[in-house]
All heavy atoms as an XYZ file, in Angstrom:
754
protein
N      14.623     15.503    -16.582
C      15.080     16.626    -15.805
C      14.195     17.860    -16.076
O      14.003     18.664    -15.183
C      16.535     16.956    -16.146
C      17.546     15.962    -15.580
S      17.439     15.763    -13.788
C      17.907     17.331    -13.211
N      13.682     17.965    -17.298
C      12.820     19.096    -17.606
C      11.566     19.078    -16.729
O      11.142     20.102    -16.196
C      12.452     19.085    -19.104
C      11.414     20.117    -19.457
C      11.766     21.461    -19.529
C      10.091     19.770    -19.681
C      10.833     22.414    -19.836
C       9.154     20.744    -19.997
C       9.519     22.055    -20.079
O       8.589     23.014    -20.369
N      10.950     17.904    -16.584
C       9.732     17.801    -15.777
C      10.051     18.068    -14.309
O       9.232     18.640    -13.572
C       9.097     16.433    -15.947
C       8.576     16.206    -17.340
C       9.050     15.169    -18.137
C       7.592     17.023    -17.889
C       8.582     14.964    -19.412
C       7.120     16.838    -19.161
C       7.617     15.822    -19.928
O       7.147     15.601    -21.199
N      11.211     17.639    -13.856
C      11.670     17.911    -12.493
C      11.727     19.414    -12.284
O      11.177     19.974    -11.311
C      13.035     17.269    -12.274
C      13.642     17.532    -10.947
C      13.344     16.686     -9.856
C      14.501     18.575    -10.720
C      13.896     16.904     -8.606
C      15.079     18.782     -9.482
C      14.771     17.964     -8.429
N      12.389     20.116    -13.206
C      12.485     21.579    -13.112
C      11.113     22.213    -13.179
O      10.813     23.116    -12.364
C      13.389     22.126    -14.220
C      13.310     23.621    -14.340
C      13.978     24.438    -13.443
C      12.510     24.215    -15.306
C      13.887     25.819    -13.516
C      12.408     25.603    -15.379
C      13.083     26.387    -14.496
O      13.000     27.745    -14.560
N      10.316     21.784    -14.108
C       8.999     22.389    -14.305
C       8.141     22.242    -13.063
O       7.431     23.180    -12.662
C       8.336     21.722    -15.501
C       7.100     22.384    -15.978
C       6.542     21.716    -17.239
O       6.848     20.575    -17.521
N       5.716     22.426    -17.972
N       8.183     21.084    -12.403
C       7.366     20.827    -11.232
C       7.851     21.638    -10.022
O       7.066     22.342     -9.392
C       7.397     19.346    -10.906
C       6.610     18.913     -9.682
C       5.105     19.145     -9.894
C       6.845     17.421     -9.380
N       9.130     21.549     -9.722
C       9.615     22.142     -8.469
C       9.951     23.628     -8.576
O      10.090     24.296     -7.582
C      10.826     21.357     -7.960
C      10.425     19.964     -7.506
C      10.980     18.854     -8.112
C       9.512     19.779     -6.500
C      10.625     17.566     -7.693
C       9.134     18.516     -6.101
C       9.717     17.416     -6.689
O       9.363     16.152     -6.286
N      10.070     24.171     -9.796
C      10.342     25.605     -9.904
C       9.180     26.428     -9.358
O       9.385     27.528     -8.869
C      10.631     25.982    -11.358
O       9.503     25.761    -12.179
N       7.972     25.866     -9.406
C       6.812     26.543     -8.825
C       6.989     26.772     -7.337
O       6.630     27.826     -6.823
C       5.562     25.696     -9.028
C       5.216     25.350    -10.444
C       4.146     24.270    -10.484
O       3.279     24.205     -9.637
N       4.213     23.423    -11.490
N       7.535     25.769     -6.657
C       7.728     25.888     -5.223
C       8.858     26.850     -4.868
O       8.760     27.591     -3.901
C       8.037     24.514     -4.626
C       6.920     23.487     -4.672
C       7.425     22.149     -4.195
C       5.774     23.955     -3.790
N       9.929     26.799     -5.645
C      11.075     27.653     -5.352
C      10.737     29.111     -5.557
O      11.120     29.974     -4.771
C      12.279     27.235     -6.223
C      13.418     28.188     -6.089
C      12.728     25.833     -5.847
N       9.961     29.430     -6.597
C       9.556     30.818     -6.860
C       8.695     31.368     -5.748
O       8.749     32.553     -5.412
C       8.818     30.901     -8.171
C       9.676     30.653     -9.386
C       8.896     30.584    -10.675
O       7.646     30.720    -10.633
O       9.523     30.354    -11.721
N       7.830     30.541     -5.158
C       6.871     30.994     -4.127
C       7.316     30.617     -2.744
O       6.498     30.644     -1.817
C       5.508     30.414     -4.425
C       4.985     30.848     -5.792
O       5.207     31.968     -6.186
N       4.315     29.944     -6.469
N       8.550     30.308     -2.558
C       9.047     29.767     -1.284
C       9.228     30.864     -0.244
O       9.885     31.866     -0.483
C      10.363     29.047     -1.505
S      11.003     28.253     -0.054
N       8.591     30.673      0.893
C       8.742     31.608      2.003
C       9.907     31.212      2.912
O      10.536     32.083      3.505
C       7.438     31.699      2.799
C       6.226     32.227      2.043
C       5.019     32.172      2.951
C       6.478     33.628      1.533
N      10.132     29.890      3.018
C      11.268     29.472      3.816
C      12.510     29.544      2.969
O      12.459     29.888      1.799
C      11.042     28.042      4.321
C      11.049     27.006      3.222
C      10.811     25.602      3.773
O      10.390     25.460      4.898
N      11.097     24.627      2.977
N      13.649     29.197      3.535
C      14.879     29.244      2.790
C      14.859     28.311      1.588
O      14.499     27.146      1.693
N      15.229     28.829      0.450
C      15.231     28.040     -0.773
C      16.228     26.903     -0.653
O      15.968     25.793     -1.114
C      15.572     28.954     -2.001
C      15.775     28.108     -3.253
C      14.482     29.978     -2.195
N      17.346     27.140      0.008
C      18.356     26.067      0.172
C      17.779     24.906      0.957
O      18.035     23.742      0.590
C      19.589     26.620      0.920
C      20.392     27.581      0.044
O      20.252     27.523     -1.194
O      21.140     28.382      0.627
N      17.012     25.170      1.991
C      16.405     24.099      2.773
C      15.438     23.270      1.919
O      15.412     22.041      1.982
C      15.658     24.640      3.995
C      16.595     25.278      4.995
O      17.816     24.959      4.966
O      16.125     26.106      5.790
N      14.633     23.946      1.129
C      13.658     23.290      0.292
C      14.360     22.434     -0.772
O      13.978     21.277     -1.012
C      12.749     24.294     -0.374
C      11.650     23.739     -1.291
C      10.683     22.900     -0.459
C      10.918     24.856     -1.984
N      15.389     22.972     -1.380
C      16.117     22.205     -2.403
C      16.845     21.020     -1.832
O      16.891     19.949     -2.443
C      17.114     23.126     -3.145
C      16.466     24.172     -4.047
C      17.532     25.088     -4.638
C      15.672     23.537     -5.139
N      17.401     21.158     -0.630
C      18.026     20.021      0.034
C      17.025     18.913      0.292
O      17.304     17.741      0.097
C      18.679     20.434      1.360
C      19.958     21.183      1.215
C      20.500     21.578      2.566
C      21.649     22.547      2.437
N      22.127     22.999      3.760
N      15.846     19.315      0.698
C      14.781     18.343      0.990
C      14.363     17.626     -0.307
O      14.276     16.391     -0.324
C      13.584     19.130      1.550
C      12.566     18.271      2.194
C      11.518     19.145      2.909
O      11.251     20.290      2.493
O      10.957     18.644      3.898
N      14.142     18.370     -1.359
C      13.710     17.788     -2.630
C      14.777     16.877     -3.195
O      14.468     15.792     -3.709
C      13.326     18.906     -3.628
C      12.086     19.634     -3.180
C      13.163     18.325     -5.029
C      11.762     20.889     -3.973
N      16.018     17.281     -3.123
C      17.114     16.509     -3.762
C      17.671     15.405     -2.885
O      18.619     14.738     -3.292
C      18.232     17.482     -4.147
S      17.743     18.663     -5.406
N      17.097     15.183     -1.731
C      17.652     14.160     -0.842
C      17.058     12.778     -1.041
O      17.457     11.838     -0.369
C      17.468     14.598      0.618
O      16.090     14.600      0.942
N      16.138     12.636     -1.978
C      15.574     11.310     -2.221
C      16.104     10.787     -3.575
O      16.513     11.559     -4.442
C      14.039     11.297     -2.202
C      13.432     12.127     -3.317
C      13.527     11.811     -0.854
C      11.930     11.993     -3.426
N      16.102      9.475     -3.760
C      16.668      8.891     -4.981
C      15.905      9.291     -6.249
O      14.707      9.664     -6.199
C      16.509      7.382     -4.753
C      16.336      7.202     -3.303
C      15.699      8.456     -2.796
N      16.586      9.233     -7.357
C      16.039      9.652     -8.641
C      14.836      8.767     -9.011
O      13.854      9.273     -9.573
C      17.089      9.610     -9.716
C      16.570     10.049    -11.039
C      16.501      9.307    -12.174
C      16.016     11.323    -11.371
N      15.954     10.049    -13.202
C      15.625     11.280    -12.738
C      15.780     12.499    -10.676
C      15.051     12.370    -13.375
C      15.196     13.582    -11.320
C      14.845     13.517    -12.667
N      14.864      7.473     -8.714
C      13.706      6.606     -8.994
C      12.472      7.162     -8.303
O      11.396      7.222     -8.893
C      13.977      5.179     -8.532
C      12.801      4.270     -8.728
C      12.588      3.588     -9.917
C      11.857      4.100     -7.716
C      11.503      2.781    -10.123
C      10.759      3.281     -7.878
C      10.570      2.613     -9.095
N      12.616      7.547     -7.049
C      11.488      8.092     -6.296
C      10.985      9.370     -6.980
O       9.776      9.570     -7.103
C      11.894      8.381     -4.872
C      12.098      7.183     -4.003
N      12.986      6.172     -4.312
C      11.545      6.823     -2.837
C      12.950      5.256     -3.380
N      12.066      5.621     -2.461
N      11.924     10.234     -7.385
C      11.549     11.463     -8.055
C      10.753     11.191     -9.334
O       9.729     11.819     -9.573
C      12.809     12.291     -8.412
C      13.491     12.913     -7.243
C      12.735     14.035     -6.613
O      11.670     14.468     -7.048
N      13.255     14.556     -5.500
N      11.214     10.227    -10.115
C      10.534      9.906    -11.347
C       9.096      9.486    -11.102
O       8.163      9.903    -11.805
C      11.251      8.794    -12.103
C      12.598      9.225    -12.687
C      13.346      8.054    -13.283
O      13.404      6.979    -12.647
N      13.894      8.244    -14.451
N       8.890      8.635    -10.129
C       7.537      8.137     -9.859
C       6.649      9.242     -9.293
O       5.486      9.355     -9.643
C       7.570      6.961     -8.870
C       8.314      5.760     -9.364
C       7.806      5.299    -10.757
N       8.652      4.342    -11.355
C       9.608      4.624    -12.285
N       9.797      5.864    -12.656
N      10.331      3.694    -12.814
N       7.211     10.079     -8.449
C       6.432     11.211     -7.907
C       6.051     12.180     -9.025
O       4.896     12.622     -9.110
C       7.220     11.935     -6.793
C       7.313     11.025     -5.559
C       6.600     13.282     -6.432
C       8.248     11.524     -4.477
N       6.963     12.481     -9.910
C       6.688     13.381    -11.027
C       5.613     12.787    -11.918
O       4.686     13.486    -12.351
C       7.984     13.678    -11.818
C       8.936     14.527    -10.974
C       7.663     14.361    -13.136
C      10.338     14.614    -11.522
N       5.707     11.484    -12.205
C       4.738     10.816    -13.060
C       3.316     10.852    -12.448
O       2.333     11.091    -13.147
C       5.109      9.362    -13.319
C       6.297      9.232    -14.239
O       6.642     10.224    -14.938
O       6.894      8.136    -14.274
N       3.221     10.618    -11.156
C       1.912     10.519    -10.516
C       1.298     11.870    -10.133
O       0.098     11.967    -10.045
C       2.020      9.641     -9.237
C       2.360      8.206     -9.501
C       1.231      7.489    -10.169
C       1.588      6.034    -10.344
N       0.476      5.242    -10.866
N       2.128     12.871     -9.900
C       1.585     14.151     -9.413
C       1.150     15.073    -10.543
O       0.447     16.048    -10.292
C       2.606     14.822     -8.535
S       2.823     13.928     -6.979
N       1.531     14.813    -11.746
C       1.048     15.556    -12.932
C       1.026     17.065    -12.763
O       0.034     17.730    -12.956
C      -0.378     15.092    -13.266
C      -0.526     13.613    -13.493
C       0.158     13.172    -14.729
C      -0.130     11.691    -14.974
N       0.895     11.012    -15.681
N       2.164     17.627    -12.350
C       2.281     19.087    -12.251
C       1.805     19.706    -10.954
O       1.854     20.904    -10.820
N       1.339     18.923    -10.013
C       0.876     19.432     -8.717
C       2.060     19.465     -7.749
O       2.411     18.465     -7.144
C      -0.237     18.550     -8.168
C      -0.874     19.128     -6.919
O      -0.321     20.082     -6.333
O      -1.927     18.600     -6.505
N       2.690     20.621     -7.636
C       3.911     20.768     -6.834
C       3.678     20.483     -5.364
O       4.523     19.908     -4.696
C       4.514     22.127     -7.030
N       2.552     20.909     -4.835
C       2.291     20.685     -3.401
C       2.110     19.183     -3.102
O       2.590     18.693     -2.094
C       1.016     21.431     -2.974
C       1.221     22.949     -2.926
C      -0.032     23.629     -2.466
C       0.160     25.130     -2.466
N      -1.028     25.829     -2.012
N       1.465     18.479     -4.013
C       1.310     17.041     -3.852
C       2.659     16.341     -3.929
O       2.970     15.448     -3.138
C       0.357     16.524     -4.938
C       0.052     15.044     -4.841
C      -0.965     14.657     -5.892
C      -1.301     13.184     -5.846
N      -2.291     12.823     -6.890
N       3.484     16.781     -4.880
C       4.819     16.195     -5.035
C       5.662     16.415     -3.779
O       6.308     15.495     -3.277
C       5.504     16.760     -6.263
N       5.619     17.613     -3.251
C       6.396     17.912     -2.031
C       5.874     17.110     -0.854
O       6.662     16.678      0.000
C       6.354     19.409     -1.730
C       7.235     19.875     -0.579
C       8.703     19.535     -0.839
C       7.062     21.369     -0.366
N       4.584     16.902     -0.779
C       3.988     16.063      0.255
C       4.632     14.678      0.232
O       5.048     14.156      1.264
C       2.488     15.958      0.061
C       1.802     14.924      0.932
C       1.482     15.227      2.226
C       1.505     13.673      0.413
C       0.849     14.260      3.049
C       0.890     12.720      1.203
C       0.550     13.016      2.518
N       4.723     14.074     -0.955
C       5.297     12.732     -1.047
C       6.801     12.736     -0.816
O       7.335     11.801     -0.212
C       4.956     12.085     -2.395
C       3.566     11.543     -2.435
C       2.566     12.157     -3.176
C       3.241     10.403     -1.725
C       1.276     11.648     -3.189
C       1.941      9.915     -1.725
C       0.969     10.518     -2.460
N       7.497     13.777     -1.219
C       8.916     13.876     -0.942
C       9.139     13.881      0.563
O       9.994     13.171      1.091
C       9.535     15.136     -1.573
C      10.926     15.416     -1.029
C       9.588     14.992     -3.102
N       8.347     14.663      1.261
C       8.492     14.742      2.720
C       8.127     13.435      3.416
O       8.748     13.030      4.387
C       7.656     15.895      3.258
C       8.247     17.224      2.882
C       7.480     18.394      3.444
N       8.242     19.625      3.214
C       7.670     20.813      3.144
N       6.383     20.938      3.264
N       8.439     21.869      2.919
N       7.111     12.729      2.891
C       6.756     11.431      3.441
C       7.864     10.413      3.265
O       8.129      9.603      4.135
C       5.444     10.908      2.825
C       4.222     11.631      3.308
C       3.995     11.392      4.755
C       2.721     12.049      5.248
N       2.499     11.836      6.675
N       8.513     10.434      2.096
C       9.618      9.522      1.843
C      10.753      9.779      2.838
O      11.317      8.856      3.406
C      10.150      9.679      0.383
C      11.488      8.980      0.210
C       9.141      9.140     -0.604
N      11.048     11.049      3.073
C      12.118     11.414      4.017
C      11.747     11.049      5.446
O      12.509     10.405      6.163
C      12.464     12.901      3.903
C      13.040     13.205      2.515
C      13.390     13.338      5.002
C      13.125     14.696      2.211
N      10.517     11.411      5.880
C      10.096     11.167      7.238
C      10.036      9.682      7.591
O      10.391      9.275      8.693
C       8.673     11.741      7.477
C       8.614     13.250      7.492
C       7.167     13.740      7.520
O       6.243     12.931      7.800
O       6.963     14.928      7.242
N       9.561      8.881      6.640
C       9.288      7.480      6.913
C      10.247      6.492      6.292
O      10.074      5.292      6.400
C       7.863      7.154      6.483
C       6.843      8.008      7.165
O       6.844      8.149      8.371
N       5.965      8.634      6.376
N      11.269      7.030      5.589
C      12.274      6.196      4.927
C      11.635      5.170      4.017
O      11.964      3.983      4.020
C      13.180      5.504      5.945
O      13.812      6.437      6.749
N      10.718      5.623      3.174
C      10.013      4.732      2.260
C      10.936      4.213      1.182
O      11.686      4.970      0.594
C       8.841      5.438      1.593
C       7.677      5.685      2.457
C       7.463      5.213      3.713
C       6.530      6.482      2.113
N       6.243      5.672      4.180
C       5.657      6.452      3.226
C       6.174      7.218      1.009
C       4.440      7.127      3.229
C       4.989      7.878      1.014
C       4.123      7.830      2.112
N      10.816      2.944      0.894
C      11.490      2.341     -0.246
C      10.633      2.457     -1.475
O       9.553      3.060     -1.454
N      11.095      1.876     -2.576
C      10.368      1.969     -3.846
C       8.951      1.429     -3.760
O       7.999      2.065     -4.176
C      11.111      1.185     -4.916
C      12.407      1.786     -5.318
C      13.070      0.898     -6.357
N      14.294      1.520     -6.805
C      14.967      1.133     -7.890
N      14.512      0.140     -8.612
N      16.063      1.747     -8.233
N       8.825      0.217     -3.219
C       7.521     -0.431     -3.195
C       6.521      0.318     -2.307
O       5.353      0.436     -2.665
C       7.656     -1.884     -2.714
C       8.434     -2.750     -3.691
O       8.430     -2.414     -4.892
O       9.047     -3.728     -3.264
N       6.987      0.805     -1.200
C       6.092      1.533     -0.301
C       5.622      2.846     -0.958
O       4.451      3.179     -0.897
C       6.778      1.824      1.056
C       5.911      2.668      1.968
C       7.184      0.526      1.728
N       6.552      3.542     -1.583
C       6.179      4.768     -2.283
C       5.151      4.484     -3.364
O       4.130      5.182     -3.451
C       7.403      5.437     -2.908
C       7.130      6.647     -3.786
C       6.456      7.769     -2.998
C       8.370      7.145     -4.444
N       5.393      3.481     -4.187
C       4.449      3.133     -5.255
C       3.071      2.767     -4.685
O       2.047      3.130     -5.269
C       4.997      2.013     -6.109
C       6.206      2.366     -6.968
C       6.747      1.119     -7.651
C       5.854      3.445     -7.966
N       3.080      2.085     -3.564
C       1.810      1.718     -2.926
C       1.019      2.955     -2.522
O      -0.146      3.105     -2.820
C       2.064      0.807     -1.730
C       0.801      0.389     -1.046
O      -0.179      0.025     -1.681
N       0.797      0.467      0.281
N       1.691      3.886     -1.828
C       0.995      5.059     -1.354
C       0.654      6.035     -2.478
O      -0.338      6.768     -2.397
C       1.796      5.774     -0.266
C       1.667      5.064      1.089
C       2.782      4.525      1.688
C       0.455      4.943      1.701
C       2.684      3.878      2.919
C       0.317      4.300      2.904
C       1.447      3.769      3.519
N       1.428      6.055     -3.547
C       1.072      6.886     -4.697
C      -0.210      6.368     -5.350
O      -0.991      7.158     -5.870
C       2.207      6.904     -5.732
C       3.393      7.802     -5.429
C       4.540      7.527     -6.386
C       2.994      9.261     -5.482
N      -0.396      5.061     -5.288
C      -1.586      4.465     -5.890
C      -2.818      4.482     -5.026
O      -3.922      4.191     -5.510
N      -2.684      4.848     -3.749
C      -3.832      4.780     -2.848
C      -4.413      6.155     -2.505
O      -5.205      6.272     -1.590
C      -3.472      4.086     -1.519
O      -2.432      4.828     -0.888
C      -3.037      2.656     -1.739
N      -4.009      7.178     -3.223
C      -4.529      8.547     -3.000
C      -4.296      9.016     -1.558
O      -5.175      9.659     -0.961
C      -6.014      8.639     -3.337
C      -6.283      8.343     -4.789
O      -5.434      8.719     -5.635
O      -7.336      7.753     -5.087
N      -3.110      8.741     -1.019
C      -2.784      9.171      0.339
C      -2.900     10.678      0.492
O      -3.437     11.158      1.495
C      -1.373      8.701      0.705
C      -0.888      9.133      2.083
C      -1.700      8.433      3.171
C       0.593      8.817      2.253
N      -2.425     11.418     -0.471
C      -2.441     12.880     -0.386
C      -3.882     13.392     -0.258
O      -4.176     14.226      0.600
C      -1.774     13.497     -1.603
C      -1.831     14.989     -1.649
C      -1.000     15.744     -0.823
C      -2.680     15.670     -2.520
C      -1.037     17.117     -0.865
C      -2.719     17.048     -2.568
C      -1.898     17.769     -1.734
O      -1.929     19.150     -1.759
N      -4.738     12.879     -1.073
C      -6.143     13.340     -1.030
C      -6.801     12.944      0.277
O      -7.572     13.718      0.848
C      -6.934     12.748     -2.194
C      -6.600     13.379     -3.537
C      -5.295     12.880     -4.152
O      -4.721     11.874     -3.671
O      -4.850     13.526     -5.118
N      -6.499     11.747      0.782
C      -7.131     11.326      2.039
C      -6.610     12.159      3.220
O      -7.388     12.548      4.083
C      -6.834      9.846      2.300
C      -7.639      8.936      1.387
C      -7.438      7.469      1.749
N      -6.110      7.043      1.295
C      -5.215      6.420      2.063
N      -5.512      6.134      3.304
N      -4.067      6.074      1.578
N      -5.319     12.429      3.267
C      -4.798     13.173      4.394
C      -5.109     14.662      4.286
O      -5.250     15.347      5.303
C      -3.299     12.946      4.554
C      -2.998     11.602      5.091
C      -1.625     11.502      5.714
O      -0.799     12.385      5.544
N      -1.367     10.426      6.395
N      -5.226     15.166      3.085
C      -5.557     16.584      2.913
C      -6.996     16.890      3.364
O      -7.288     17.963      3.829
C      -5.361     16.998      1.446
N      -7.861     15.905      3.229
C      -9.256     16.092      3.613
C      -9.539     15.690      5.056
O     -10.632     15.856      5.527
C     -10.150     15.301      2.686
C     -10.141     15.803      1.266
C     -11.035     14.977      0.381
C     -10.956     15.454     -1.057
N     -11.730     14.597     -1.950
N      -8.533     15.152      5.728
C      -8.752     14.702      7.096
C      -9.062     15.892      8.003
O      -8.381     16.896      7.973
C      -7.512     13.971      7.605
N     -10.098     15.743      8.768
C     -10.483     16.769      9.724
C      -9.721     16.567     11.011
O      -9.646     15.443     11.523
C     -11.979     16.734     10.004
C     -12.874     16.960      8.791
C     -14.334     16.727      9.193
C     -12.686     18.348      8.251
N      -9.142     17.627     11.514
C      -8.413     17.531     12.783
C      -8.883     18.650     13.712
O      -9.431     19.660     13.272
C      -6.907     17.661     12.586
O      -6.616     18.979     12.085
C      -6.380     16.620     11.600
N      -8.663     18.456     14.976
C      -8.972     19.496     15.940
C      -7.692     19.980     16.599
O      -7.708     20.508     17.693
C      -9.958     18.974     16.994
C      -9.404     17.830     17.782
O      -8.345     17.275     17.473
N     -10.105     17.447     18.831
N      -6.565     19.831     15.929
C      -5.270     20.214     16.495
C      -5.220     21.699     16.859
O      -4.701     22.056     17.901
C      -4.130     19.899     15.533
C      -3.857     18.423     15.393
C      -3.279     17.956     14.246
C      -4.201     17.519     16.375
C      -3.000     16.607     14.088
C      -3.954     16.174     16.219
C      -3.353     15.715     15.097
N      -5.775     22.532     16.003
C      -5.681     23.981     16.284
C      -6.469     24.373     17.526
O      -6.172     25.342     18.180
C      -6.170     24.759     15.078
O      -7.515     24.457     14.806
N      -7.500     23.569     17.855
C      -8.300     23.874     19.030
C      -7.749     23.239     20.299
O      -7.941     23.790     21.387
C      -9.714     23.374     18.805
C     -10.437     24.062     17.662
C     -11.822     23.470     17.480
C     -12.492     24.116     16.287
N     -13.772     23.491     15.978
N      -7.038     22.122     20.169
C      -6.624     21.384     21.352
C      -5.133     21.585     21.707
O      -4.771     21.426     22.841
C      -6.894     19.883     21.196
O      -6.182     19.434     20.039
C      -8.361     19.615     21.056
N      -4.302     21.930     20.733
C      -2.896     22.110     21.025
C      -2.608     23.544     21.370
O      -3.167     24.474     20.775
C      -2.048     21.715     19.802
C      -2.055     20.248     19.415
C      -1.266     20.013     18.130
C      -1.475     19.393     20.540
N      -1.734     23.779     22.310
C      -1.388     25.135     22.665
C      -0.558     25.780     21.528
O       0.124     25.083     20.767
C      -0.526     24.985     23.917
C       0.001     23.596     23.860
C      -1.022     22.793     23.154
N      -0.656     27.067     21.422
C       0.127     27.801     20.400
C       1.604     27.697     20.718
O       1.998     27.687     21.898
C      -0.307     29.267     20.365
N       2.460     27.630     19.705
C       3.900     27.505     19.967
C       4.459     28.772     20.576
O       3.985     29.840     20.387
C       4.496     27.252     18.586
C       3.444     27.539     17.580
C       2.155     27.549     18.293
C-alpha cells in the first residue's frame, strides 16, 4: 500500500481534472493488476496511469496485462508519430 500511495500521490497532487474522477479510475482495477503495474513502472506515475487506463478501456485480464507490461507498450505508443492534430477538426 505504501508503494501504491507513493506512486499515485504524484498524480493527485498535480491533477488538473477532478481528483475524485482520477481516484475512481485508479481504484477500479483489481489489486493484482495494481501490484504488477507498480512493480513494472518503478515510480513512473504517468506510465502507471497509462496501463490503468488500458486495463479499463480494453478489459485486460492478468495475462494480457503481464504481456503488455513486458513488451514496452507505453514506450512504443508514446513515441508513435500521429497526424491527428493536423487532420482532425478541433473540438
